[in-house]
C-alpha positions in Angstrom: -2.0 25.5 -69.7 0.3 22.8 -68.4 2.0 25.8 -65.8 -1.9 26.9 -64.6 -3.0 22.9 -64.2 0.3 22.6 -61.7 -0.5 25.6 -59.9 -4.4 24.6 -59.1 -3.2 20.7 -58.5 -0.3 22.8 -55.8 -2.9 24.5 -54.5 -5.4 21.7 -53.9 -2.5 19.4 -52.4 -1.7 22.7 -49.8 -5.3 22.9 -48.9 -5.9 18.8 -48.2 -2.6 18.9 -46.5 -4.1 21.8 -44.4 -7.5 19.9 -44.1 -5.7 17.0 -42.6 -3.4 19.0 -40.1 -6.2 20.3 -38.3 -8.5 17.3 -39.0 -5.6 16.0 -36.7 -5.5 18.8 -34.4 -9.2 18.8 -33.8 -9.1 16.3 -30.7 -8.4 17.4 -26.8 -7.3 14.3 -24.4 -8.3 14.6 -20.6 -7.1 12.6 -18.4 -7.9 12.5 -14.2 -5.9 12.2 -12.2 -7.1 11.5 -8.6 -5.0 10.2 -6.0 -1.1 9.9 -5.3 1.3 9.6 -8.0 2.9 6.1 -8.3 4.8 4.2 -10.9 0.8 3.0 -12.6 -0.5 6.9 -12.0 3.0 7.7 -13.8 2.2 4.8 -17.0 -1.3 6.2 -17.6 0.0 9.8 -17.9 2.9 8.7 -20.3 0.3 6.5 -22.1 -1.9 9.5 -22.7 0.7 11.8 -23.8 1.9 9.8 -26.2 -1.5 8.9 -27.3 -1.9 12.7 -27.7 1.2 13.1 -29.4 0.4 10.0 -32.3 -3.0 11.8 -32.9 -1.1 14.8 -33.3 -3.8 16.7 -30.9 -4.3 20.2 -29.6 -4.3 19.8 -26.4 -3.5 17.1 -23.2 -5.7 18.0 -19.8 -4.6 16.6 -17.0 -7.4 16.9 -14.4 -5.4 16.7 -11.0 -6.3 16.0 -7.4 -3.4 14.2 -5.7 -1.6 14.5 -2.1 1.5 13.6 -3.8 3.7 10.9 -4.3 7.0 8.7 -5.1 9.6 11.2 -6.3 10.7 8.9 -9.2 7.3 8.8 -10.7 7.4 12.2 -10.0 9.9 13.3 -11.9 8.9 10.7 -15.1 5.6 12.9 -15.4 7.6 16.1 -15.1 10.6 14.7 -17.8 7.3 13.9 -20.2 5.2 17.1 -19.7 8.4 19.3 -21.0 9.3 17.1 -23.8 6.1 16.7 -25.2 5.2 18.2 -28.5 1.2 18.6 -27.5 1.1 21.4 -24.9 0.1 20.1 -21.6 -2.4 21.8 -19.3 -2.5 20.8 -15.6 -6.4 21.8 -13.9 -6.2 21.0 -10.2 -10.0 20.1 -10.4 -13.0 19.8 -8.6 -13.6 22.3 -5.3 -11.4 20.8 -2.4 -9.2 19.3 -4.6 -5.2 19.9 -3.7 -1.9 19.5 -5.9 0.3 18.8 -2.9 4.1 17.5 -2.4 4.5 15.9 -6.0 1.6 17.3 -7.6 3.5 21.0 -7.2 6.3 19.5 -9.4 3.7 18.5 -12.3 1.3 21.6 -12.2 4.8 24.0 -12.4 5.9 22.0 -15.9 2.3 22.4 -17.1 2.6 24.7 -20.2 -0.6 26.3 -19.0 -1.6 25.3 -15.2 -5.2 26.5 -14.2 -7.0 25.7 -10.8 -10.9 25.4 -9.6 -12.0 27.4 -6.6 -11.4 26.3 -3.6 -8.4 24.4 -4.3 -4.6 24.6 -2.7 -1.4 24.2 -4.0 1.8 23.5 -2.2 3.7 21.7 0.7 6.5 20.0 -1.1 8.7 19.5 1.5 10.3 16.2 1.9 8.9 14.3 5.0 10.8 12.1 7.2 9.4 8.4 6.6 9.2 7.8 10.8 8.8 11.0 11.8 9.7 12.3 15.4 13.3 13.0 16.2 16.1 12.5 13.7 19.4 11.6 13.8 22.3 13.4 12.5 22.6 10.8 9.3 18.7 11.3 8.6 19.0 14.6 9.2 21.7 14.7 6.5 20.1 12.8 4.1 16.7 14.6 4.5 19.2 18.0 3.9 20.4 16.4 0.5 16.9 15.2 -0.6 15.5 19.2 0.3 18.3 20.8 -1.6 17.9 18.6 -4.6 13.9 18.6 -4.5 14.1 22.9 -4.4 17.0 22.5 -7.5 14.1 21.0 -9.5 11.5 23.1 -8.4 13.2 26.3 -9.5 14.6 24.9 -12.5 10.9 23.9 -13.5 9.6 27.7 -12.3 12.7 29.1 -14.7 11.5 26.9 -17.4 7.6 28.0 -17.6 8.5 31.4 -16.7 6.6 31.0 -13.0 7.5 32.6 -9.3 10.9 30.7 -9.0 10.6 32.3 -5.1 7.2 30.5 -4.1 8.6 27.4 -5.8 11.3 27.3 -3.2 9.4 28.4 -0.2 7.0 25.5 -1.2 10.0 22.6 -0.8 11.8 24.5 1.9 9.3 26.0 4.2 6.0 23.7 3.1 4.4 26.8 1.7 0.7 26.5 0.2 -1.4 28.9 -1.7 -5.2 29.1 -2.8 -5.7 29.6 -6.2 -6.7 33.1 -6.0 -3.5 33.5 -4.1 -1.4 31.1 -6.3 -2.8 33.2 -9.5 -1.5 36.5 -7.9 1.5 35.0 -7.4 2.6 33.8 -10.7 2.2 30.5 -9.6 -0.5 29.5 -12.1 -1.9 31.0 -15.0 -5.9 31.1 -14.5 -8.9 30.0 -12.7 -11.4 27.9 -13.9 -15.0 26.3 -12.3 -15.1 23.4 -14.3 -13.4 21.6 -17.8 -15.8 23.7 -20.0 -15.1 27.3 -18.5 -11.6 26.2 -18.6 -12.0 25.2 -22.5 -13.6 28.4 -22.9 -10.5 30.2 -21.6 -7.7 28.4 -22.7 -9.3 29.3 -26.4 -6.7 31.4 -28.6 -5.2 31.8 -25.8 -1.5 32.7 -26.6 1.4 30.3 -25.0 4.9 31.9 -23.7 6.4 30.7 -27.2 3.4 32.3 -29.5 1.8 29.0 -29.8 -2.3 30.3 -29.9 -4.2 27.2 -28.5 -7.7 26.7 -30.1 -10.6 24.5 -28.0 -13.7 26.2 -29.8 -15.1 22.8 -31.2 -13.0 20.6 -30.6 -14.1 17.0 -29.0 -12.7 16.2 -25.8 -11.4 12.8 -25.6 -11.2 11.0 -22.0 -8.6 8.6 -21.5 -9.2 6.1 -18.9 -7.4 3.2 -17.0 -7.3 -0.2 -18.7 -8.4 -2.9 -16.5 -4.8 -3.9 -15.8 -4.3 -0.1 -14.1 -6.8 -0.4 -12.3 -6.5 -3.6 -10.9 -2.7 -2.4 -10.0 -4.0 0.9 -9.1 -5.3 -0.4 -5.8 -2.5 -2.6 -5.1 -0.1 0.7 -5.1 -1.7 1.6 -2.0 1.1 0.6 0.9 -1.8 -0.2 3.8 -3.8 -2.4 0.9 -0.5 -4.4 0.2 0.6 -4.7 4.0 -2.9 -5.8 5.1 -2.7 -8.0 2.0 1.0 -9.5 3.2 -0.5 -10.3 6.3 -3.4 -12.0 5.5 -1.6 -14.0 3.5 1.4 -15.2 6.2 -1.3 -16.3 8.7 -3.2 -17.8 6.0 -0.7 -20.4 5.4 -0.3 -20.6 9.4 -3.7 -21.1 9.4 -3.6 -24.1 6.7 -0.5 -25.6 8.4 -2.0 -26.1 11.5 -5.5 -27.3 10.1 -4.4 -29.2 7.1 -6.6 -30.8 4.5 -9.0 -28.0 4.9 -7.6 -25.8 2.0 -9.3 -22.5 3.0 -6.3 -21.2 4.7 -3.8 -22.3 1.3 -6.4 -20.7 -1.2 -7.0 -17.7 0.7 -3.4 -17.0 2.0 -1.9 -17.9 -1.0 -4.3 -15.4 -3.1 -3.4 -12.6 -0.9 0.2 -13.2 -0.9 0.1 -13.2 -5.0 -1.9 -9.9 -5.0 0.9 -8.7 -1.9 3.8 -9.5 -4.2 2.3 -7.6 -7.2 2.1 -4.7 -4.8 5.6 -5.1 -3.6 7.1 -5.2 -7.0 5.6 -1.8 -7.6 6.2 0.2 -4.0 9.5 1.0 -3.1 9.9 -1.8 -0.1 12.7 -1.9 2.3 13.9 -5.9 2.7 14.6 -5.4 6.1 11.3 -4.6 7.2 10.0 -7.7 4.8 12.7 -9.6 7.2 11.6 -8.4 10.2 7.9 -9.7 9.7 8.8 -12.8 8.5 11.2 -12.9 11.8 8.7 -12.1 14.1 6.1 -14.7 12.5 8.3 -17.0 13.0 8.7 -16.3 16.6 5.4 -16.5 17.1 4.7 -20.3 16.0 7.9 -21.0 17.7 6.3 -20.2 21.2 3.6 -21.9 20.8 5.8 -25.4 20.3 7.9 -24.6 23.0 6.3 -22.4 25.5 8.2 -19.6 27.0 5.6 -17.5 29.1 4.7 -15.6 26.2 8.7 -14.1 25.5 9.0 -15.7 22.0 5.6 -13.9 21.2 6.1 -10.5 22.8 9.3 -10.7 20.5 7.6 -11.2 17.4 5.3 -8.5 18.0 8.0 -6.0 18.4 9.8 -7.4 15.2 6.5 -7.2 13.8 5.7 -4.2 14.4 9.5 -2.7 13.5 9.3 -4.4 10.4 5.5 -3.1 9.5 7.2 0.5 10.3 10.1 0.3 7.6 8.3 -1.7 5.3 8.3 1.0 2.3 10.4 3.5 1.8 7.7 6.1 1.5 8.8 9.5 2.9 5.0 11.0 2.5 2.9 9.9 5.0 0.1 10.9 3.4 0.6 8.2 1.0 2.3 6.0 3.1 2.0 2.9 5.7 -0.6 4.5 8.1 0.0 4.0 11.8 -3.7 3.1 12.3 -3.3 0.5 9.7 -0.1 -1.2 11.7 -1.1 -1.2 14.9 -4.8 -2.6 14.1 -3.7 -5.1 12.1 -0.8 -6.3 14.2 -3.2 -6.2 17.2 -5.9 -8.6 15.4 -3.3 -11.3 14.0 -1.6 -11.2 17.7 -5.0 -11.5 19.4 -6.4 -14.7 16.9 -2.5 -16.0 17.0 -2.6 -16.2 21.0 -6.2 -16.6 22.0 -7.4 -19.1 18.8 -4.3 -20.4 17.8 -2.4 -21.2 21.0 -5.6 -22.0 22.9 -6.6 -24.8 20.0 -3.0 -26.1 20.3 -3.0 -26.5 24.1 -6.6 -28.1 24.0 -4.6 -30.9 21.6 -1.9 -31.8 24.4 -4.6 -32.3 27.2 -4.5 -35.7 28.8 -7.0 -38.1 26.9 -10.5 -38.3 29.1 -11.1 -41.6 27.7 -9.5 -45.4 27.3 -7.0 -46.8 29.2 -4.4 -43.4 28.9 -7.3 -41.6 30.8 -6.3 -44.1 33.8 -3.1 -42.9 34.6 -3.3 -40.5 37.5 -6.5 -41.1 38.6 -7.7 -41.0 42.1 -9.8 -43.6 43.6 -10.2 -45.8 47.1 -9.1 -49.2 47.8 -11.9 -52.0 48.1 -9.5 -54.2 49.7 -6.1 -54.6 51.3 -3.5 -54.7 48.7 -0.8 -56.7 49.5 0.4 -57.1 46.6 -2.7 -57.2 44.9 -6.6 -56.8 45.9 -9.2 -54.4 44.2 -9.6 -50.7 43.8 -12.3 -48.5 42.8 -11.1 -45.8 40.4 -14.2 -43.7 38.7 -17.1 -45.6 39.6 -15.3 -48.9 38.4 -14.0 -51.8 40.0 -10.3 -53.3 39.1 -8.0 -55.3 39.8 -5.1 -53.6 41.3 -1.3 -54.3 42.1 0.2 -52.1 44.5 4.2 -50.8 43.6 4.8 -49.3 46.9 4.2 -52.0 49.6 0.8 -52.9 51.7 -2.1 -50.7 51.2 -4.7 -50.8 53.6 -8.6 -50.8 52.3 -10.0 -47.3 52.6 -6.9 -45.9 51.1 -6.6 -43.4 48.3 -4.4 -44.6 45.7 -3.3 -43.1 42.4 -2.9 -45.2 39.3 0.6 -44.9 37.8 0.3 -47.6 34.9 -2.1 -49.9 33.2 -1.1 -53.4 32.1 -4.2 -55.5 30.6 -6.8 -55.3 32.8 -4.9 -54.3 36.1 -3.6 -51.3 37.5 -0.4 -50.8 39.1 -1.2 -48.4 41.9 0.6 -46.2 44.7 -0.5 -44.8 47.7 -1.9 -41.1 47.7 
């Protein structure tokens, strides 16, 4: 009797355990990754994978659309994919989306790689930051980066039993494939029109390791970025960070020349704070920052020590060079655009030269009222001045004293000084 009771209890425990396991695996986690691959998006993906692992989820789907991104962030995502205890599915979607550059590695590292029709994958070759001709040293560094990327891509393809030859071509030759071409070349595993069709195709799908995926009846739980991640995601755009940085600098300059208002300090300070958040996340070249600051200083100095525009010209050149070298981002698709640089530098230069400089020049003009305004004024002698007499200056009669000998009535005179109510004049 006791033996039978033990068997029944053991059967109940096993059934309860199996039910709990099935309950824990009844969720599918879904994350939309739309945009560049950067530290913020990397943290979002890693957080999603950890949540899926903690919940013992049945699947983690990354819906991907990216032009590429930072190599360090991409590697962290790939490492997390390969180490995940939850099967990872990367779905390049919707129609018109792409998995370029860093997106190639992320897609190939998934347990299941899928694409929607009218999407493409490829073009993972390292791109020179400035473009154009390269020096021998730049060529050597690019070659090293290319070889490293090739080795990494091939190792991922081998791990996931994908097309190793194409993985190398994607890096060395910037090869790109459509969804159908990627499927026929063993780069991806399936094509699906949308998420619902993908889940249908994944049901009872057998992974290379023998694990069978189940999706029918499973709840799809979306992973959404937090408020902090959404804000930081805007601040990892080099174009936004650059504009905020420049606006912050010139806002503080405006406050310096117009103290007491507070507008420039408030706006400039806020822009700089936001820019510093982005500069902490993005790979920044300190030389570029120094050149931008040096260019701003030169333009300010030209206002106080006029050099016929020489310092301003040097400042603009320094500002341009600093802008071009501000970020260490090789992929121009996610880097600082030329249009942003020239538009920003041109705008702030025009405002600085045409408004700020003109305003300071107006402040330096000779006063037009009071005794100081009389110095240099031209008038007529109304009587012989030898050495004293009467002059008419600006429609007024003044007592005058000649400082250069006798002056005859009717001669033009120039005011040299004002002493009390008397003008000291000389013949013009």
